C-alpha positions as CSV (number, residue, x, y, z in Angstrom):
1,M,-1.3,13.1,-8.9
2,S,-0.6,13.0,-5.2
3,D,2.5,11.7,-3.5
4,E,0.4,10.1,-0.8
5,L,0.1,6.4,-0.8
6,A,-3.2,4.6,-0.9
7,I,-1.4,1.3,-0.6
8,R,2.1,0.6,0.7
9,L,3.6,-3.0,1.0
10,R,7.1,-3.7,2.2
11,G,8.5,-7.3,2.2
12,A,5.2,-8.9,2.2
13,V,5.2,-12.7,2.5
14,K,2.4,-15.2,2.5
15,R,3.0,-19.0,2.7
16,Y,0.6,-21.7,2.3
17,G,2.5,-24.8,3.8
18,Q,5.4,-25.4,1.5
19,I,4.2,-22.9,-1.1
20,T,5.3,-19.3,-0.9
21,A,2.6,-17.4,-2.7
22,V,3.8,-14.0,-2.2
23,N,7.6,-13.6,-1.5
24,G,9.0,-10.2,-0.2
25,L,6.6,-8.1,-2.3
26,D,7.0,-4.3,-2.3
27,L,4.3,-2.2,-3.8
28,D,3.3,1.5,-3.9
29,V,0.0,2.8,-5.0
30,P,-0.2,6.6,-5.1
31,V,-3.5,8.2,-4.4
32,G,-5.5,9.0,-7.7
33,T,-3.8,6.4,-9.8
34,C,-4.5,3.1,-11.4
35,V,-1.7,0.4,-10.8
36,G,-1.9,-2.9,-12.6
37,L,-0.6,-6.1,-11.1
38,L,0.4,-8.1,-14.3
39,G,1.4,-11.8,-14.3
40,P,0.3,-15.2,-15.2
41,N,-1.9,-17.4,-13.0
42,G,0.0,-18.5,-9.8
43,A,2.1,-15.3,-9.9
44,G,0.6,-14.2,-6.6
45,K,-1.8,-11.5,-7.8
46,S,-4.9,-12.8,-6.1
47,T,-3.1,-13.6,-2.9
48,T,-1.9,-10.1,-2.8
49,M,-5.4,-9.0,-3.0
50,R,-6.4,-11.1,-0.3
51,L,-3.7,-9.7,1.9
52,L,-4.9,-6.2,1.1
53,T,-8.5,-7.1,2.4
54,A,-7.3,-9.0,5.4
55,Q,-8.9,-12.3,3.9
56,A,-5.3,-13.6,4.3
57,I,-2.8,-12.5,7.0
58,A,0.9,-11.9,5.9
59,D,3.5,-14.1,7.6
60,D,6.0,-11.3,7.3
61,G,6.3,-7.7,6.1
62,E,4.3,-4.5,6.3
63,I,1.0,-3.6,4.7
64,E,-0.8,-0.2,4.9
65,V,-4.1,0.5,3.1
66,L,-5.4,4.2,3.1
67,G,-3.1,4.9,6.0
68,F,-4.3,2.0,8.2
69,R,-1.9,-0.8,9.3
70,L,-3.2,-4.3,8.4
71,P,-4.3,-6.7,9.9
72,K,-4.9,-4.6,13.2
73,E,-6.8,-1.7,11.5
74,S,-8.3,-3.8,8.6
75,K,-11.9,-3.1,9.5
76,A,-11.3,0.6,9.1
77,A,-9.5,0.2,5.8
78,R,-12.3,-2.0,4.4
79,A,-14.8,0.6,5.1
80,D,-13.2,2.9,2.6
81,C,-12.5,0.2,-0.1
82,G,-14.6,-1.2,-2.8
83,V,-13.6,-4.9,-3.7
84,V,-14.5,-6.7,-7.1
85,P,-13.6,-10.3,-6.6
86,Q,-12.4,-12.6,-9.4
87,L,-15.1,-15.1,-8.7
88,D,-18.8,-13.9,-9.1
89,N,-20.5,-14.0,-5.6
90,L,-23.7,-12.1,-6.4
91,D,-26.9,-13.2,-4.8
92,V,-28.7,-14.7,-7.8
93,T,-32.1,-14.8,-6.0
94,L,-32.2,-11.0,-5.8
95,T,-32.5,-8.3,-8.3
96,V,-29.8,-5.9,-9.4
97,E,-31.3,-3.2,-7.1
98,Q,-31.7,-5.5,-4.3
99,N,-28.1,-6.7,-4.4
100,L,-27.0,-3.0,-4.2
101,L,-29.5,-2.3,-1.3
102,V,-28.0,-5.2,0.7
103,F,-24.5,-3.7,0.3
104,S,-25.7,-0.2,1.1
105,H,-26.6,-1.6,4.5
106,L,-23.4,-3.5,4.9
107,Y,-21.4,-0.3,4.2
108,R,-23.6,1.6,6.5
109,I,-24.9,4.2,4.1
110,P,-27.4,6.4,6.0
111,R,-30.9,5.5,5.2
112,A,-31.6,9.0,3.6
113,E,-28.7,8.5,1.2
114,R,-29.3,5.0,0.1
115,K,-31.6,5.7,-2.8
116,E,-29.2,8.2,-4.3
117,A,-26.2,5.9,-3.8
118,I,-28.0,3.0,-5.6
119,E,-29.1,5.1,-8.4
120,R,-25.6,6.5,-8.9
121,A,-24.2,3.0,-8.9
122,V,-26.8,1.7,-11.4
123,Q,-26.2,4.5,-13.9
124,M,-22.5,4.2,-13.7
125,A,-22.7,0.6,-14.5
126,N,-25.4,1.1,-17.3
127,L,-27.8,-1.2,-15.7
128,D,-30.8,1.1,-15.5
129,A,-32.9,-1.1,-17.8
130,R,-32.1,-4.3,-15.9
131,R,-32.4,-3.0,-12.3
132,H,-35.5,-5.1,-11.6
133,D,-34.2,-8.2,-13.2
134,K,-32.8,-11.1,-11.1
135,V,-29.1,-11.6,-11.2
136,D,-29.5,-15.2,-12.8
137,K,-31.1,-13.5,-15.8
138,L,-28.0,-11.3,-16.6
139,S,-25.4,-12.0,-19.0
140,G,-21.6,-12.4,-17.8
141,G,-20.8,-8.9,-18.8
142,M,-23.8,-7.4,-16.9
143,R,-23.0,-9.5,-13.9
144,R,-19.4,-8.1,-13.9
145,R,-20.7,-4.6,-14.3
146,L,-23.1,-5.2,-11.2
147,L,-20.1,-6.4,-9.3
148,I,-18.2,-3.2,-9.9
149,A,-21.4,-1.2,-9.2
150,R,-21.7,-2.9,-5.7
151,A,-18.2,-2.0,-5.0
152,L,-18.8,1.5,-5.9
153,V,-22.1,2.0,-4.0
154,H,-20.5,3.7,-1.0
155,R,-18.2,6.0,-2.9
156,P,-14.9,4.2,-1.8
157,R,-11.5,6.0,-1.9
158,L,-9.8,2.8,-3.3
159,V,-11.2,0.1,-5.5
160,L,-9.5,-3.4,-5.8
161,L,-10.3,-5.2,-9.0
162,D,-9.2,-8.8,-9.1
163,E,-9.1,-9.9,-12.7
164,P,-12.2,-8.0,-13.6
165,T,-12.5,-9.2,-17.1
166,V,-11.3,-12.7,-16.9
167,G,-13.4,-15.1,-18.9
168,L,-15.2,-12.4,-20.9
169,D,-15.3,-11.9,-24.6
170,P,-13.5,-8.9,-26.1
171,Q,-16.5,-6.7,-26.8
172,V,-17.6,-7.1,-23.1
173,R,-14.1,-6.5,-22.0
174,Q,-14.0,-3.2,-23.9
175,E,-17.2,-2.1,-22.1
176,L,-15.7,-2.8,-18.7
177,W,-12.5,-0.9,-19.6
178,A,-14.7,2.1,-20.4
179,L,-16.3,1.7,-16.9
180,I,-12.8,1.5,-15.3
181,D,-11.8,4.6,-17.3
182,A,-14.6,6.5,-15.9
183,L,-13.4,5.7,-12.4
184,R,-9.9,6.9,-13.3
185,A,-11.3,10.2,-14.7
186,Q,-13.1,10.8,-11.4
187,G,-9.8,10.4,-9.5
188,T,-10.7,7.1,-7.9
189,T,-7.6,5.1,-6.7
190,I,-7.5,1.6,-8.4
191,L,-5.4,-1.5,-8.0
192,M,-6.2,-4.0,-10.7
193,S,-4.8,-7.5,-11.1
194,T,-4.8,-9.0,-14.6
195,H,-3.1,-11.6,-16.8
196,Y,-4.1,-9.6,-20.0
197,I,-1.2,-7.5,-21.1
198,E,-3.3,-5.4,-23.4
199,E,-5.6,-4.5,-20.4
200,A,-2.5,-3.5,-18.2
201,Q,-1.1,-1.3,-21.0
202,R,-4.5,0.3,-21.7
203,L,-5.7,1.1,-18.2
204,A,-2.8,1.3,-15.8
205,D,-0.6,4.4,-15.1
206,T,1.9,2.2,-13.6
207,V,2.4,-1.7,-13.8
208,L,4.1,-4.2,-11.5
209,I,5.0,-7.4,-13.3
210,M,4.9,-10.3,-10.9
211,S,6.3,-13.8,-11.2
212,H,6.4,-16.6,-8.5
213,G,5.2,-14.2,-5.9
214,K,7.7,-11.4,-6.5
215,G,7.7,-8.1,-8.3
216,V,10.3,-8.3,-11.2
217,A,9.7,-4.8,-12.7
218,A,7.6,-1.7,-12.0
219,G,6.9,1.5,-13.8
220,P,4.7,3.1,-16.4
221,P,4.2,0.7,-19.4
222,A,6.0,3.0,-22.0
223,Q,9.0,3.4,-19.5
224,L,9.2,-0.5,-18.9
225,V,9.2,-1.0,-22.7
226,A,11.9,1.5,-23.4
227,E,14.0,0.2,-20.5
228,H,13.8,-3.6,-21.2
229,A,13.0,-3.9,-24.9
230,G,14.1,-0.7,-26.5
231,R,12.1,1.0,-29.3
232,E,12.2,-1.7,-32.0
233,V,12.1,-5.5,-32.3
234,L,13.3,-7.7,-35.2
235,E,11.3,-10.6,-36.0
236,V,13.4,-13.4,-37.8
237,Y,11.6,-16.2,-39.4
238,G,12.9,-19.6,-40.5
239,P,13.1,-23.4,-39.8
240,P,13.7,-24.4,-36.1
241,A,17.4,-25.1,-36.6
242,R,18.0,-21.8,-38.1
243,L,16.0,-20.1,-35.3
244,A,18.2,-21.8,-32.8
245,E,21.3,-20.6,-34.5
246,V,19.9,-16.8,-34.6
247,Q,19.1,-17.2,-31.0
248,A,22.6,-18.3,-30.2
249,E,24.2,-15.6,-32.3
250,A,21.9,-12.8,-30.9
251,A,22.9,-13.9,-27.3
252,E,26.6,-13.8,-28.2
253,A,26.1,-10.3,-29.5
254,G,24.6,-9.4,-26.2
255,L,21.0,-9.1,-27.6
256,S,18.0,-10.3,-25.7
257,T,15.6,-12.6,-27.6
258,R,12.2,-14.3,-27.1
259,R,10.6,-17.2,-29.0
260,T,7.3,-16.4,-30.7
261,G,6.1,-19.5,-32.4
262,T,7.7,-19.6,-35.8
263,S,10.0,-16.7,-35.2
264,I,12.7,-15.4,-32.9
265,S,12.2,-11.8,-31.7
266,I,15.3,-9.9,-31.2
267,L,15.0,-7.0,-28.7
268,G,16.7,-3.6,-28.7
269,V,17.8,-3.6,-32.4
270,D,17.4,0.1,-32.5
271,E,20.3,0.6,-30.2
272,N,22.7,-2.1,-31.3
273,G,24.3,-3.1,-34.6
274,H,23.4,-6.6,-35.8
275,P,23.8,-8.8,-38.8
276,F,20.3,-10.2,-38.9
277,E,17.5,-9.7,-41.5
278,G,13.9,-9.7,-40.6
279,E,10.9,-7.7,-40.1
280,R,10.9,-4.7,-37.7
281,R,8.1,-3.8,-35.4
282,Q,7.5,-1.5,-32.4
283,A,8.5,-3.2,-28.9
284,N,5.5,-3.7,-26.5
285,L,4.8,-4.8,-23.1
286,E,4.5,-8.3,-24.1
287,D,8.2,-8.4,-25.1
288,V,9.0,-7.1,-21.6
289,F,6.8,-9.5,-19.8
290,V,8.2,-12.6,-21.6
291,L,11.8,-11.3,-21.4
292,L,11.5,-10.9,-17.5
293,T,9.3,-14.0,-16.6
294,G,9.7,-16.4,-19.4
295,E,5.9,-16.9,-19.3
296,E,3.5,-16.7,-22.2
297,I,0.1,-15.1,-21.2
298,E,-3.1,-14.2,-22.9
């Protein structure tokens, strides 16, 4: 793992009128790592992605991508990036292969290398059997794989994935996770935004938790869990009145809690004495997220 940074943000700010979508964000993405931006809708993840591709221009702060300063050197930075947008923008009138051919031209892949580049992308996305099918005949999962293949056709040094599995069923999501894992194994640098906690914990080397345009915690998932939630959580069940009492008693004892439906989760019980009875379980990244942001997400 290199100390060189593929992405460096310092104090990045983006406003839309009275709304501050990104509010003083710092972000480091070391070369050869996968970093996850985790947060609910509206946290500023997609705006951050737009800043990194110069689709939006920061109102304040510093942004560097692959050593290039944005927005001045954004064209040079984009040439070495692959971008998978949240919204499907494939040309549905073209086949799988034709979509890749168009982007091989846009990325200025030499003519002699285009066939090999397209073949490599098709194989990585497991779309060989559908290469001659028009996009409008593909399933949602296949179209997502094609979006990723399109972003990889020119062998980018950095791949930006904006909510890559949003709206997909769990089985298809697992297929895309395998594809992203393959990229990691090849040493490709990845920045991925998501609002799926399991996705961030499964794929990312480090996670930046975002809320209201800010980063509220950053680090490897296991480290964040140990730091903010401890090793164990106690689930206390009961009627609403009793749960309110438990929450107040835990707060008085200096213990952090989160409400989870019909129970109260008391965090860090492995490190503190407590008078409560309940079911113990291992702490996880969802506990950290809710503790730090107060948001429930999928």
